[in-house]
C-alpha positions as semicolon CSV with decimal commas, in nm:
position;residue;x (nm);y (nm);z (nm)
1;M;8,416;6,747;11,044
2;T;8,813;6,645;11,057
3;Q;8,986;6,384;11,225
4;A;9,140;6,703;11,501
5;I;8,831;6,909;11,546
6;K;8,639;6,527;11,650
7;Q;8,904;6,443;11,908
8;S;8,919;6,857;12,022
9;L;8,587;6,837;12,024
10;T;8,579;6,517;12,220
11;N;8,840;6,632;12,463
12;R;8,585;6,878;12,589
13;A;8,314;6,588;12,615
14;Q;8,529;6,403;12,873
15;K;8,496;6,678;13,087
16;V;8,096;6,779;13,013
17;I;8,057;6,456;13,130
18;A;8,249;6,456;13,463
19;A;8,030;6,797;13,483
20;L;7,695;6,632;13,412
21;E;7,787;6,296;13,673
22;K;7,830;6,618;13,964
23;N;7,468;6,739;13,831
24;N;7,297;6,381;13,873
25;M;7,310;6,355;13,489
26;K;7,525;6,028;13,401
27;G;7,706;6,071;13,084
28;Y;7,831;5,884;12,773
29;L;8,044;5,920;12,475
30;V;8,059;5,710;12,166
31;D;8,180;5,698;11,834
32;T;7,934;5,619;11,596
33;P;7,538;5,628;11,606
34;D;7,508;5,244;11,623
35;E;7,699;5,217;11,889
36;A;7,485;5,481;12,076
37;K;7,172;5,210;11,988
38;K;7,348;4,929;12,162
39;L;7,345;5,129;12,460
40;I;6,981;5,264;12,438
41;A;6,955;4,913;12,396
42;E;7,039;4,806;12,712
43;L;6,844;5,085;12,901
44;I;6,578;5,077;12,746
45;K;6,488;4,662;12,766
46;D;6,221;4,659;13,061
47;D;6,078;4,985;12,925
48;K;5,681;4,854;12,844
49;L;5,614;5,255;12,723
50;I;5,868;5,453;12,558
51;M;5,818;5,793;12,349
52;S;6,046;6,065;12,236
53;G;5,999;6,456;12,200
54;G;6,092;6,653;11,849
55;S;6,412;6,631;11,749
56;M;6,621;6,626;11,416
57;T;6,906;6,423;11,543
58;L;6,739;6,145;11,703
59;A;6,621;6,125;11,279
60;E;6,977;6,187;11,136
61;T;7,078;5,967;11,381
62;G;6,899;5,650;11,262
63;I;6,768;5,570;11,681
64;Q;6,401;5,718;11,560
65;A;6,365;5,444;11,335
66;F;6,582;5,175;11,576
67;L;6,279;5,265;11,805
68;N;5,980;5,257;11,543
69;E;6,116;4,945;11,372
70;N;6,259;4,730;11,730
71;Y;6,008;4,874;11,922
72;K;5,692;4,843;11,800
73;G;5,369;4,894;11,994
74;I;5,602;4,980;12,287
75;Y;5,754;5,294;12,116
76;L;5,456;5,572;12,090
77;D;5,614;5,773;11,782
78;R;5,395;6,105;11,710
79;D;5,545;6,076;11,360
80;T;5,310;5,848;11,253
81;C;5,012;5,899;11,409
82;P;4,722;6,130;11,293
83;P;4,779;6,535;11,387
84;E;4,423;6,488;11,615
85;E;4,629;6,206;11,819
86;I;4,884;6,411;11,885
87;P;4,822;6,644;12,225
88;A;4,680;6,340;12,365
89;L;4,979;6,160;12,286
90;M;5,228;6,416;12,401
91;R;5,084;6,389;12,712
92;R;5,077;6,035;12,760
93;A;5,492;6,101;12,714
94;F;5,469;6,184;13,118
95;C;5,419;5,781;13,215
96;A;5,674;5,694;12,996
97;D;5,957;5,449;13,133
98;T;6,196;5,642;12,868
99;Y;6,120;5,961;12,729
100;F;6,372;5,993;12,395
101;V;6,501;6,369;12,299
102;S;6,798;6,623;12,236
103;T;6,885;6,921;12,309
104;N;6,978;7,309;12,204
105;A;7,285;7,312;12,406
106;I;7,527;7,206;12,648
107;T;7,771;7,345;12,857
108;E;8,047;7,287;13,007
109;D;7,927;7,348;13,371
110;G;7,728;7,020;13,297
111;E;7,352;7,244;13,214
112;L;7,092;7,109;12,948
113;Y;6,984;7,450;12,789
114;N;6,667;7,410;12,561
115;I;6,392;7,650;12,386
116;D;6,032;7,392;12,338
117;G;5,713;7,604;12,138
118;N;5,490;7,428;12,322
119;G;5,657;7,326;12,579
120;N;5,556;6,993;12,614
121;R;5,955;6,868;12,557
122;V;6,065;7,052;12,825
123;A;5,815;6,983;13,055
124;A;5,848;6,626;12,992
125;M;6,226;6,630;13,068
126;I;6,233;6,822;13,347
127;F;5,895;6,547;13,542
128;G;5,689;6,216;13,490
129;P;5,897;6,022;13,235
130;K;6,130;5,742;13,444
131;Q;6,418;5,808;13,278
132;V;6,543;6,100;12,973
133;I;6,745;5,973;12,795
134;V;6,927;6,302;12,579
135;V;7,099;6,227;12,250
136;A;7,340;6,501;12,102
137;G;7,593;6,576;11,841
138;L;7,917;6,728;11,980
139;N;7,771;7,070;11,883
140;K;7,583;7,117;12,131
141;I;7,874;7,189;12,371
142;V;7,859;7,538;12,434
143;T;8,121;7,723;12,757
144;D;7,847;7,889;12,935
145;L;7,487;7,959;12,921
146;D;7,495;8,293;12,674
147;A;7,745;8,105;12,487
148;A;7,360;7,855;12,481
149;R;7,165;8,130;12,449
150;D;7,333;8,253;12,198
151;R;7,321;7,925;11,979
152;L;6,961;7,950;11,981
153;D;6,972;8,290;11,826
154;T;7,186;8,197;11,539
155;I;7,172;7,882;11,460
156;A;6,888;7,604;11,653
157;S;6,570;7,889;11,653
158;P;6,630;8,020;11,296
159;A;6,711;7,620;11,135
160;N;6,432;7,489;11,338
161;C;6,119;7,809;11,165
162;I;6,280;7,750;10,842
163;R;6,213;7,382;10,834
164;L;5,920;7,369;11,023
165;K;5,842;7,668;10,759
166;R;5,727;7,979;11,037
167;N;5,721;8,284;10,894
168;T;5,966;8,454;11,109
169;P;6,241;8,682;11,117
170;C;6,463;8,454;11,262
171;A;6,408;8,260;10,945
172;V;6,477;8,501;10,700
173;T;6,776;8,657;10,827
174;G;6,932;8,400;11,056
175;H;6,903;8,579;11,436
176;C;6,674;8,561;11,630
177;A;6,487;8,929;11,661
178;K;6,249;8,823;11,948
179;C;5,962;8,831;11,855
180;K;5,611;8,810;11,814
181;S;5,512;8,594;11,607
182;P;5,193;8,333;11,588
183;D;5,492;8,157;11,443
184;C;5,699;8,207;11,663
185;I;5,891;7,871;11,837
186;C;6,021;8,009;12,112
187;S;5,775;8,012;12,439
188;D;5,958;7,869;12,716
189;F;6,343;7,901;12,784
190;V;6,507;7,631;13,035
191;V;6,802;7,528;13,196
192;M;6,835;7,240;13,399
193;G;7,139;7,219;13,637
194;H;7,163;6,971;14,015
195;Q;6,904;6,666;13,910
196;R;6,777;6,547;14,270
197;D;6,677;6,179;14,111
198;K;7,011;6,143;14,086
199;D;7,086;5,952;13,687
200;R;6,694;5,979;13,590
201;I;6,896;6,209;13,273
202;K;7,161;6,029;13,047
203;V;7,334;6,234;12,798
204;I;7,456;6,034;12,488
205;F;7,727;6,251;12,391
206;I;7,822;6,054;11,957
207;A;8,120;6,166;11,769
208;D;8,004;6,405;11,532
209;E;7,771;6,674;11,440
210;Y;7,370;6,581;11,444
211;G;7,091;6,850;11,454
212;Y;7,028;7,160;11,515
């Protein structure tokens, strides 16, 4: 990312943060993943149970590794548990003090837009954990919900299907075909706008491109 593009997207992120605040969500903007980790350490310092949803952003930024290294016994990572234990672990997320996740898109009106296959990720974002920390690169910012849907159809869903080795049309063509394939990961479509529980959802923007 060139400095000019970074500055332009950073300016845009500041406007999105203001919109998030109007929707009772707390927004932050940091320059690097290390700065995000310092902020996270403050936000979770009193936690007893930390969990996360599947996220390339958390992996790429090193935040998932940071949680595993520094919060042993408190952070339960489904990537490190046996497959047969994952369904129970997903359900435990509803009792977490903090749930870490990314988002597929964030509109300029401060709305989070996500598509989920199992529904566990979006369900925990909506209800259960005491706080939800969303970590996102500036590439997740879109103009509106139509642009959010287009981003999912042409970027996030095809890329995730390729990553997960799913046998779907979008993994071949690069564009959603609204398929009914058994491997489809697009089951639940969720828009999160104005929140009743002020600042439960916190969005940390990192000033670069991360995730799908």
